[in-house]
C-alpha positions, 0 to 999 in steps of 0.5 A, a space after each residue: 585659846 593658848 598662844 600656840 593656837 593663835 600663832 597657828 591660825 595667824 600663820 595659816 591665814 598668812 599662807 592662804 592670803 598669799 596663795 590666793 594672790 598667787 593663784 589670781 596672778 597665774 589666772 590673769 596671766 593665763 587669760 592674757 596668753 589665751 586671749 586674742 591680740 587686737 589684730 585678731 579681735 572677735 567681731 560680734 555678730 551684731 556688728 557690721 564690717 566697715 561699709 561704703 555706699 556702692 550706689 543709691 536711689 531716691 524716690 523724693 515724692 515717696 519719701 524713701 531712699 535705698 542704698 547698697 553698701 559693701 566692704 569693697 567695690 563690686 567685682 565680677 563674681 561673688 559679692 556680699 552686699 547690704 541694703 539700707 532703706 531710709 525714711 526721708 521725712 525722719 531721716 531714720 533707717 527703716 528697719 521693718 521691710 520686705 526687700 528683694 533685689 534683681 541685678 540687671 545688665 543692659 548691653 548695647 549691641 552692634 546693631 543698636 539693639 539692647 540686650 538684657 540679662 540678669 545674674 544669680 543672687 542670694 536674696 536678703 532676709 528681711 527677718 535678719 537685720 543688723 542695725 537695720 541693714 539686710 544682707 545678701 549676695 550677687 554673682 555677677 557673671 561679667 564686669 561693666 563695659 563701655 557698652 554694658 551697665 549694671 543696675 540693681 532693681 530694688 523692690 521694697 514693701 514697707 507698711 503694706 506699701 510697695 516701692 521700686 527703685 533702680 540703683 546703678 552700680 559699677 562692676 569691675 574685673 578681678 585684675 592683677 596687673 593687666 591680667 583678668 581673673 574670672 571668679 564666676 564662669 558660665 558654660 553653655 551646655 549642648 541642650 542650650 542651658 547654662 551652668 554658672 559656677 562661682 568661687 565664694 571662699 576663701 575670700 582671703 586665700 592663704 598658703 596651705 589648706 583653705 576651706 573652699 566654697 562654691 555656688 552652682 546655678 543653672 539658667 532657666 532663662 536669661 532672667 531667672 536661675 535655679 540653685 543646683 544641688 545635685 552635682 558631683 564635683 571633681 576638682 583639679 588645681 593648677 598654678 599656670 605660671 609654675 606649671 604645677 598643681 597641689 596635693 591634698 585637696 578635697 572635692 566640694 560636696 553639696 551642703 544646701 541651696 546650690 552651695 558646695 564645700 571642700 578644701 583647697 591647698 595652695 602651696 604658694 602665693 600667685 596665680 591659681 586656676 581651679 578646674 571643676 568637672 561636674 557630674 550627674 548620676 555618674 555622667 559628666 555634664 561639664 568636663 571643665 568649668 574653671 575659676 581663677 584667682 591671684 593672691 
């Protein structure tokens, strides 16, 4: 091989080396620019949010403890919760259990009698656990009062043994200053039945177009509820303090299990009221079921 060939090969290798370095550098910059900042980090599906214990109960003689956890305190309306069962002998989380919950309000009436009622819920799925916790949701129709308290009745089956625990919880109003904003509304119909409409999302509204999700239930009685998936929903937005609504909203439509999805456009922060008209087979069943929020 003559000297010219050797110089040509060496020159080619030199160029290739620095070309690869340049490509690697550009690729790294691209990755950095495309990745999310630490404030926008993606949370893995198997990672729980930061939770606090809302309430708990222990059956000492049975060796079991049940805890209800959530990201925030319970409010009137839609609340996501987690259930954790602990074996008191081993102090370990019980990961295999069938769990059902029932929220129960007891109200002392003026005549001294106790009036009880429940509220809709999304039951935890025992076959879908994260770090041993199961997830569900409550739709509290009212806040706790001086004469009315909520408890969560937890029924758990562990290794074919049944446990019943009652956990007291406090449910607060959604307030801004002294103004109360109802995120779940109950409307009594002419036939005596009731419709319960609950605002679910956006949890953190923003100015602009937001994905909107609602849940609609009908009452069978004061203790049981059915998911209502057969309504046509029309929506009108209102900002009471400013005297206007907003354009470019999309009426919610049924997706499954009494859940409805649409779009809502908040043109500015502040107080908002969403008015929902419910129709069935083209006939209005409820002219106005409003929910309220402030952000």
